[in-house]
N, C-alpha and C positions, 0 to 999 in steps of 0.2 A: 811779128811771127807769120807766117803763114797760116791761113785758118785751118786748114787741115793738119797741121802739125800737132795742134792743140788735143784734135781727135785721138791721134797716134799716142801723145803724152798720157793721156786720162788709159788708153789700154794696156798701155805697158811699165805706168810710175809704180805701180806697188811692188813690183816683181823683177822689173830689169835691173842688172848686176848694178848699172853707175848711178841710176837713183838711190837704190837700197845701199850701197856703199859711201855716197856721199852724204846721206843722212845718218851712218854709223861715225864719220869725221866730224860731222856737224854736232851731233850729240856729244862725243869724246869731248870736245874744243869746247862746249856749254858746261858739261859738267867740271872738268879740270878747272875753268876758269872764274864760273861765275857762285856767288855766295849759292849754298846747297837752300835750294826752294821749289816750291811746288805751285807757288802760287803769285806767279809773275802774271803781270797784264802784258800779253803779248800781240804786235802787231806783224804778223806775215806781209809786207811790203811788195806786191808782185807773185801772188800766191800760186797762179797759173791754176793746173785742176785740184788742187788742194792735196795733194800726196804727202806734201811735208806736213801739214797740218797734221794729218789723220794719222801719219807714221810715228812722229815723236815728238812734237812739239807741247802737244797736252801732260808728257810729263814733266813740265816746266811750270805751267799754267794755262790760264785761261786764253784762248788764240781769237782775235781777228784778223779775218782775210780780207784781203782789199787787192784789186787788179783792175788793170784800164778797159778788158775787155768783158762787157756782159756775156758774149758768147761762153768765155772761159768759167764765168762764175757758175754759170748751169752747169758746169762740171763737178763744181764744188758743192752744188746742191745734191746732185747724186750722192755724192760722197755723205750726206746727211749733214754738211756744214752749213750752219744758220746765219752765224755772226759773218756777216758781208758786206765790202762797199766797193763801189765801181767809180775808181778816181786814178790820177797819175800821181807816182813817187815823186814828182814835183811840186804837184799840190795837195798835201794830205787831208783830207777832210777833218780833222780830229783839233781838239781844243790842246794848247800847250801843254803838255806835262801830263799828257794821257797814258802813257805806257813805261812800264819797266824794261821791256825788250822789244826791240824791232831787229827781225831778222830780212834779209834782200840775198836770195838767192837767183844769181844769173838772171837778174834784171838790168843792173848799170852798163851792160855791154849792149843793150838793144839800142837800134834808132828811133824808138819811142822816146829815148830819154835824150833830150836834147843837151842838158845841162848835168853834167855828172856831180859836180859840188852844190848844186841848188838842191839837188834831190837828197845830199847826203845833210844838208842844213834842215831840210824841210823834216828829215828823221830825227836829227837833235831836237828840233824844236817841240816835237811829239814826244818824245824821251823826260822824265823826270830828272832832274840833276844826280849825278853818280848813276844813272842807265847805261843801257848797253848795246850795241849794235853787233850784229853779225853778218857780215857781207862775204859771198861767194862769187866771183866774177871768172870768167874763160881766160887764160894765161896767152900771152905773147901774141901779137899783131901778126907775125910772119906765120904762125900755126894756123892762118885761116884756109878753110876748103869749102867743100861744096855745102855742109850743113850748115856755116855759116850765112850762105845764101838763103837758105830755107829759114832760118831762125832771126833773117835780119840784123845781123850783126853790124853793130858799127863800130864799135872797138874791142881790142882786148888789152888787157894788164899785165904788167909785170909787178911785182910785190910792192916795189918803190915806188911806183905811177901811185898804185890803191893807197898806200899808207902816205902819200904825200897827198892824195886827195882827202882823205879822212881831217888829217891836220889842219888843213888849210880850211876844213867846215866846221872846225871848233873840237874835235875829239883827239883823247889821247888814246894811241892805238895799244894795246895790251899786250896782243900776239898775234903775228902774221906767220902764214906758211902756204909754200905751194902743197898742191895734193894731186892724187894719181900720179906720183912718180914711177912708182915701178911699172905701169905701161904706158910711158911716158916715149920710150925708144920704138914700141910699136905702133903709136900713134904718128910720130915721127913720120916713119916709114910709109904709112898710108897717106897722110899729107904729101910728101916727096911725091908720091906715085900719081896722086890727083894731078900735080902739076907737070908730069911728063906724060899722062893719059887722061887727059880733062875729061870730067862726066860733061855727059848732054845735057842731062836734068840736074835742076835743085833737089839731090837728094839729101834727106835727113838721115844723120846717121841710126835715129830710133826704128828705121825698116830695117836695119840689119837683125837677121835672126841668129841667134847664138847658139840657141840648142843647151846640149851639155855643159858647154861653157860656162854658162851665163852664172850656175852657182861658184863656180872657180874664179870667175872674176871678179862676184862680188867678194868672195873671200880674199882675194887678194887686196881691194878696197879696205875690207874690214882690219886685215892685218895692219895698214898705214895708220887706223884711227888712234891709239894710242901714241904712236909715235909724232903724227901731225899737232896732238893736243899739246905735247912737250916741247916739241923744236921746233924750228923754221929749216923745214925741209928746202933744199937749195934749187931744185926744178919741179915743174910738173904741169899737168896741162890743166889746170884751175889755182888761184889763189885764194886764200881766205883771209880774212880779216877780222878780229874782235877789238870792238874799241868803245871808250866809255865818254860819258858827256862830262866835259869838265865845267 
């Protein structure tokens, strides 16, 4: 990811419709599928600037944040997040069976992850038997756009590709779904427009100002939360999967 992207993320993560809506979907999936518990040991592998840790993961237990970038961990400290580690998801610096839940939000897509299944195997290693992994990744390689350049996207996934990787890494997939389904047609139009009229710079989608639409778009994503937690939505801009270590 471009260094400047972290600064943008830190500024917008608490209020931006996409981050807030995705947090609602993530929380709904965990509440639907995990045993009721608020004392889980949680690793957010690839925690970014720490917005997810602050916004909802503490509802489920104590959280350790981990990221490859020392720069981004400094943003976590600005959020008063103290339990942090600097490392790659491909080589987690934790003992086997350390955590009950590992989360990975928009990490496996990155060029910084050379082998997806190796990263998933590491997540399995640090989980207790029966522990859970919640993964979110961007959907469909053909949806690549200027934002993918800004964040160094190496790959995007279909639901079947993600679940195949999880099974190969030794997980049992409990639930998978696409998300951001309602807004999919509008994003598709934007991406097609970029191909017809290519942008000249590596523009991040986070730079777009939504104004009064921000709350409206967040509400649309929040409407999806209960559906995405219970059903496998057939298409969308992101893919979620919840898996159990066998």
